[in-house]
Backbone as a chain_set.jsonl record, in Angstrom:
{"seq": "XXXXXXXXXXXXXXXXXXXXXXXXXXXXXXXXXXXXXXXXXXXXXXXXXXXXXXXXXXXXXXXXXXXXXXXXXXXXXXXXXXXXXXXXXXXXXXXXXXXXXXXXXXXXXX", "coords": {"N": [[46.301, 63.166, -35.738], [44.077, 62.133, -34.747], [43.158, 60.791, -32.313], [43.574, 62.858, -30.463], [41.794, 64.86, -31.413], [39.318, 63.547, -31.115], [39.238, 63.155, -28.337], [39.333, 65.813, -27.469], [36.898, 66.763, -28.512], [35.023, 65.209, -27.05], [35.574, 66.173, -24.483], [34.831, 68.891, -24.795], [32.119, 68.571, -25.202], [31.373, 67.719, -22.759], [31.117, 65.039, -22.125], [31.663, 62.788, -20.001], [31.855, 59.973, -19.724], [32.566, 59.202, -22.34], [34.989, 60.601, -22.593], [36.566, 59.224, -20.7], [36.658, 56.773, -21.925], [38.75, 56.835, -23.663], [40.968, 56.269, -22.253], [43.231, 53.818, -21.2], [42.7, 50.743, -19.384], [44.783, 50.233, -17.614], [45.81, 52.699, -17.097], [47.941, 55.365, -15.979], [48.593, 58.355, -14.26], [51.057, 60.61, -13.867], [51.832, 62.812, -11.444], [53.649, 65.559, -11.318], [53.792, 67.704, -9.595], [53.223, 66.751, -7.054], [54.529, 64.358, -6.92], [53.214, 61.993, -7.052], [51.405, 59.07, -8.244], [48.52, 58.457, -10.124], [45.756, 56.315, -10.619], [43.42, 55.052, -13.162], [40.746, 55.121, -12.14], [40.951, 56.985, -10.023], [41.821, 59.191, -11.475], [39.606, 59.59, -13.106], [37.689, 60.504, -11.257], [38.921, 62.905, -10.509], [38.859, 64.314, -12.969], [36.07, 64.472, -13.378], [35.285, 66.024, -11.144], [36.672, 68.402, -11.671], [35.428, 69.22, -14.037], [32.819, 69.639, -13.131], [33.038, 71.764, -11.374], [33.916, 73.888, -12.892], [35.915, 75.854, -12.593], [38.037, 76.744, -13.986], [39.116, 77.899, -17.209], [39.769, 76.867, -20.492], [41.973, 78.581, -22.34], [43.422, 78.271, -24.598], [44.237, 75.599, -26.759], [46.186, 73.039, -28.211], [47.363, 70.458, -30.357], [50.572, 69.246, -30.446], [52.023, 67.093, -31.407], [51.229, 63.851, -32.633], [51.127, 60.34, -32.825], [50.837, 56.765, -33.3], [51.901, 55.993, -30.909], [52.399, 58.084, -29.129], [51.241, 61.221, -27.775], [51.462, 64.674, -27.747], [50.571, 67.623, -26.235], [49.62, 71.105, -25.823], [48.35, 73.571, -23.66], [46.653, 76.509, -22.443], [45.512, 77.543, -19.401], [43.021, 79.459, -17.789], [42.247, 81.0, -14.749], [39.748, 81.795, -12.19], [40.811, 83.823, -10.527], [42.303, 85.302, -12.224], [44.796, 84.377, -12.806], [47.091, 82.465, -14.878], [48.054, 79.383, -16.428], [50.486, 77.619, -18.235], [50.328, 74.586, -19.789], [51.762, 71.496, -20.481], [51.276, 68.335, -21.89], [52.224, 64.965, -21.998], [51.318, 62.094, -23.473], [51.329, 58.666, -23.434], [50.569, 56.074, -25.689], [48.816, 53.047, -25.992], [47.569, 50.246, -27.613], [45.727, 51.891, -28.896], [44.721, 53.502, -26.904], [45.108, 55.856, -24.195], [47.682, 55.255, -22.048], [49.505, 56.218, -20.223], [50.194, 59.317, -18.652], [51.927, 62.34, -18.35], [52.46, 65.517, -16.94], [53.367, 68.977, -17.164], [53.378, 72.124, -15.647], [53.401, 75.661, -15.853], [53.4, 78.756, -14.268], [52.027, 81.705, -15.643], [52.493, 85.141, -16.519], [49.991, 87.558, -15.781]], "CA": [[45.711, 63.83, -34.586], [42.76, 61.522, -34.628], [42.809, 60.597, -30.909], [43.51, 64.185, -29.835], [40.551, 65.524, -31.824], [38.184, 62.839, -30.506], [39.276, 63.459, -26.907], [38.974, 67.229, -27.336], [35.46, 66.885, -28.775], [34.311, 64.64, -25.9], [35.738, 67.132, -23.383], [34.017, 70.078, -25.092], [30.711, 68.177, -25.054], [31.136, 67.35, -21.367], [30.746, 63.617, -22.084], [32.666, 62.183, -19.135], [32.005, 58.55, -20.07], [33.306, 59.146, -23.599], [36.36, 61.036, -22.294], [37.279, 58.155, -20.0], [36.805, 55.618, -22.82], [40.016, 56.986, -24.387], [42.038, 55.903, -21.335], [43.476, 52.388, -21.017], [42.377, 50.258, -18.043], [45.994, 50.303, -16.794], [46.262, 54.083, -17.167], [48.507, 56.034, -14.82], [48.874, 59.784, -14.413], [52.148, 60.99, -12.987], [51.665, 64.202, -11.03], [54.965, 66.05, -10.954], [53.697, 68.661, -8.491], [53.185, 66.036, -5.775], [55.334, 63.143, -6.998], [52.333, 60.834, -6.903], [50.837, 58.447, -9.429], [47.079, 58.285, -10.0], [45.236, 55.326, -11.568], [42.301, 55.502, -13.99], [39.576, 55.435, -11.306], [41.231, 58.239, -9.325], [41.869, 60.235, -12.495], [38.222, 59.817, -13.528], [37.077, 61.36, -10.227], [39.581, 64.204, -10.642], [38.321, 64.953, -14.175], [34.651, 64.766, -13.134], [35.221, 67.149, -10.206], [37.143, 69.597, -12.374], [34.403, 69.646, -14.995], [31.616, 70.098, -12.441], [33.318, 73.04, -10.717], [34.132, 74.92, -13.914], [36.679, 76.949, -11.998], [39.051, 77.195, -14.933], [38.71, 77.899, -18.616], [40.859, 76.653, -21.426], [42.11, 79.756, -23.194], [44.039, 77.835, -25.85], [44.654, 74.196, -26.745], [46.638, 72.567, -29.519], [48.16, 69.242, -30.387], [51.882, 69.483, -31.037], [52.43, 65.898, -32.144], [50.53, 62.626, -32.296], [51.207, 59.162, -33.679], [50.217, 55.616, -32.633], [52.575, 55.716, -29.642], [52.531, 59.238, -28.243], [50.518, 62.463, -28.084], [51.991, 65.804, -26.983], [49.734, 68.802, -26.471], [49.882, 72.294, -25.019], [47.163, 74.4, -23.439], [46.745, 77.596, -21.467], [44.315, 77.577, -18.558], [42.779, 80.734, -17.11], [41.532, 80.739, -13.511], [38.899, 82.923, -11.761], [41.58, 84.914, -9.914], [43.045, 85.992, -13.276], [46.068, 83.711, -13.078], [47.118, 81.567, -16.032], [49.094, 78.361, -16.438], [50.812, 76.949, -19.485], [50.391, 73.162, -19.447], [52.137, 70.568, -21.543], [50.965, 66.951, -21.539], [52.769, 63.893, -22.818], [50.481, 60.907, -23.266], [51.787, 57.464, -24.117], [49.41, 55.363, -26.221], [48.956, 51.601, -26.173], [46.319, 49.658, -28.111], [44.812, 52.961, -29.283], [44.226, 54.231, -25.734], [46.128, 56.533, -23.408], [48.063, 54.392, -20.927], [50.316, 56.978, -19.264], [50.221, 60.747, -18.921], [52.723, 63.193, -17.483], [52.21, 66.919, -17.252], [54.172, 70.038, -16.578], [52.641, 73.388, -15.664], [54.189, 76.841, -15.529], [52.619, 79.977, -14.083], [52.267, 82.75, -16.631], [52.112, 86.469, -16.02], [48.614, 87.913, -16.15]], "C": [[44.296, 63.335, -34.342], [42.311, 61.365, -33.166], [42.666, 61.943, -30.202], [42.173, 64.864, -30.158], [39.327, 64.872, -31.182], [38.102, 63.14, -29.008], [38.853, 64.904, -26.653], [37.468, 67.429, -27.514], [34.642, 66.356, -27.587], [34.405, 65.571, -24.692], [34.854, 68.35, -23.582], [32.535, 69.793, -24.904], [30.371, 67.79, -23.62], [30.723, 65.896, -21.196], [31.817, 62.844, -21.315], [32.915, 60.711, -19.48], [32.825, 58.382, -21.344], [34.774, 59.544, -23.369], [37.138, 59.871, -21.693], [37.452, 56.914, -20.874], [38.111, 55.68, -23.615], [41.219, 56.575, -23.53], [42.054, 54.395, -21.103], [43.118, 51.977, -19.58], [43.576, 50.348, -17.098], [46.609, 51.707, -16.79], [46.888, 54.542, -15.855], [48.862, 57.475, -15.19], [49.935, 60.139, -13.381], [52.033, 62.479, -12.71], [53.003, 64.728, -10.517], [54.924, 67.029, -9.784], [53.806, 67.952, -7.138], [54.063, 64.79, -5.76], [54.513, 61.878, -6.859], [51.877, 60.307, -8.256], [49.369, 58.158, -9.148], [46.628, 57.252, -11.027], [44.005, 55.86, -12.297], [41.086, 55.904, -13.148], [39.759, 56.768, -10.581], [41.253, 59.409, -10.3], [40.46, 60.591, -12.958], [37.497, 60.735, -12.545], [37.616, 62.789, -10.325], [39.016, 64.986, -11.827], [36.87, 65.359, -13.961], [34.491, 65.97, -12.205], [35.618, 68.447, -10.886], [36.107, 70.127, -13.34], [33.159, 70.183, -14.302], [31.821, 71.457, -11.795], [33.444, 74.181, -11.707], [34.884, 76.119, -13.363], [37.752, 77.487, -12.938], [38.497, 77.125, -16.346], [39.933, 77.699, -19.479], [40.883, 77.835, -22.382], [42.664, 79.379, -24.561], [44.404, 76.375, -25.694], [45.08, 73.794, -28.148], [47.444, 71.291, -29.347], [49.474, 69.569, -31.085], [52.29, 68.304, -31.905], [51.603, 64.703, -31.687], [50.859, 61.547, -33.323], [50.599, 57.996, -32.903], [50.792, 55.341, -31.249], [52.561, 56.858, -28.64], [51.689, 60.419, -28.726], [51.109, 63.541, -27.171], [51.103, 67.001, -27.293], [50.059, 69.901, -25.473], [48.58, 73.062, -24.868], [47.499, 75.508, -22.451], [45.419, 77.622, -20.726], [44.242, 78.931, -17.859], [41.878, 80.445, -15.901], [40.772, 81.977, -13.05], [39.671, 84.092, -11.155], [42.427, 85.684, -10.924], [44.384, 85.344, -13.603], [45.936, 82.771, -14.272], [48.252, 80.569, -15.856], [49.251, 77.823, -17.851], [51.051, 75.488, -19.129], [50.794, 72.357, -20.669], [51.871, 69.157, -21.03], [51.639, 66.015, -22.529], [51.964, 62.658, -22.473], [51.034, 59.76, -24.103], [50.547, 56.647, -24.499], [49.747, 53.885, -26.404], [47.597, 51.048, -26.585], [45.271, 50.729, -28.431], [44.244, 53.771, -28.133], [45.396, 54.825, -24.961], [46.433, 55.676, -22.176], [48.85, 55.138, -19.852], [50.307, 58.453, -19.652], [51.085, 61.441, -17.874], [52.473, 64.628, -17.912], [53.256, 67.811, -16.605], [53.389, 71.322, -16.703], [53.552, 74.523, -15.208], [53.259, 78.034, -15.377], [53.015, 80.993, -15.138], [51.901, 84.098, -16.018], [50.723, 86.801, -16.555], [48.641, 88.839, -17.291]], "O": [[43.447, 64.044, -33.801], [41.2, 61.764, -32.82], [41.732, 62.138, -29.424], [41.506, 65.382, -29.263], [38.405, 65.566, -30.755], [37.013, 63.354, -28.476], [38.096, 65.178, -25.721], [36.84, 68.174, -26.761], [33.674, 66.993, -27.169], [33.429, 65.741, -23.961], [34.195, 68.799, -22.644], [31.778, 70.673, -24.492], [29.205, 67.558, -23.301], [30.05, 65.555, -20.223], [32.757, 62.314, -21.906], [34.062, 60.265, -19.521], [33.688, 57.506, -21.414], [35.685, 58.9, -23.889], [38.248, 59.57, -22.133], [38.314, 56.083, -20.589], [38.532, 54.672, -24.182], [42.349, 56.535, -24.017], [41.019, 53.781, -20.843], [43.226, 52.79, -18.662], [43.393, 50.524, -15.893], [47.797, 51.868, -16.509], [46.442, 54.169, -14.77], [49.361, 57.757, -16.279], [49.73, 59.985, -12.177], [52.123, 63.302, -13.621], [53.434, 64.383, -9.417], [55.909, 67.171, -9.059], [54.4, 68.478, -6.197], [54.314, 64.225, -4.695], [55.056, 60.809, -6.58], [51.95, 61.0, -9.271], [49.015, 57.675, -8.072], [47.06, 57.296, -12.179], [43.595, 56.999, -12.07], [40.462, 56.929, -13.423], [38.838, 57.584, -10.529], [40.761, 60.493, -9.987], [40.156, 61.764, -13.178], [36.774, 61.641, -12.957], [36.86, 63.757, -10.233], [38.726, 66.176, -11.708], [36.478, 66.468, -14.322], [33.655, 66.838, -12.453], [34.97, 69.476, -10.695], [35.921, 71.339, -13.458], [32.507, 71.088, -14.823], [30.87, 72.229, -11.677], [33.112, 75.323, -11.387], [34.528, 77.265, -13.637], [38.308, 78.561, -12.708], [37.548, 76.396, -16.634], [40.992, 78.279, -19.236], [39.937, 78.061, -23.136], [42.417, 80.062, -25.555], [44.833, 75.951, -24.621], [44.439, 74.148, -29.137], [48.111, 71.079, -28.334], [49.478, 70.109, -32.192], [52.833, 68.48, -32.996], [51.311, 64.557, -30.5], [50.871, 61.8, -34.527], [49.897, 58.232, -31.92], [50.235, 54.544, -30.495], [52.695, 56.633, -27.437], [51.458, 60.59, -29.923], [51.238, 63.336, -25.964], [50.903, 67.356, -28.455], [50.679, 69.67, -24.435], [47.805, 73.191, -25.815], [48.493, 75.447, -21.728], [44.35, 77.71, -21.33], [45.248, 79.473, -17.403], [40.878, 79.736, -16.016], [41.098, 83.09, -13.462], [39.231, 85.237, -11.258], [43.171, 86.595, -10.559], [45.036, 85.725, -14.575], [44.84, 82.34, -14.632], [49.269, 80.86, -15.226], [48.272, 77.604, -18.564], [51.878, 75.182, -18.27], [50.233, 72.521, -21.753], [52.196, 68.825, -19.89], [51.625, 66.246, -23.738], [51.931, 62.226, -21.32], [51.185, 59.874, -25.319], [49.597, 56.547, -23.722], [50.815, 53.528, -26.901], [46.584, 51.359, -25.958], [44.073, 50.503, -28.258], [43.387, 54.629, -28.341], [46.528, 54.354, -25.062], [45.548, 55.408, -21.363], [48.857, 54.725, -18.692], [50.4, 58.795, -20.831], [50.986, 61.165, -16.678], [52.297, 64.916, -19.096], [53.924, 67.439, -15.64], [52.796, 71.59, -17.748], [54.364, 74.361, -14.297], [52.429, 78.296, -16.248], [54.189, 81.124, -15.483], [51.086, 84.168, -15.098], [50.34, 86.373, -17.644], [47.588, 89.266, -17.765]]}, "num_chains": 1, "name": "protein.A"}
């Protein structure tokens, strides 16, 4: 869980440059909600905006599994309106960096 812990620490410290250093130059994020794919530059903007707004809070985060090829984690996000989402992320790893990420989110009861 070496990569997961390093990424989590950079996120907690708000170090955007460090966070993005864990993502491969050919990174792609598959957004199942919209059916679109986002590249590293677009994802970087998305992450920066999300961190600057602070509209959500991570209520829980844990790594389920990690090896040299894949990382699977689960978190619960809490939003200002009281709603919560359970989020699972699958990240494929290449050359020690995250090259592909897919997510799934489910609304939770308050």
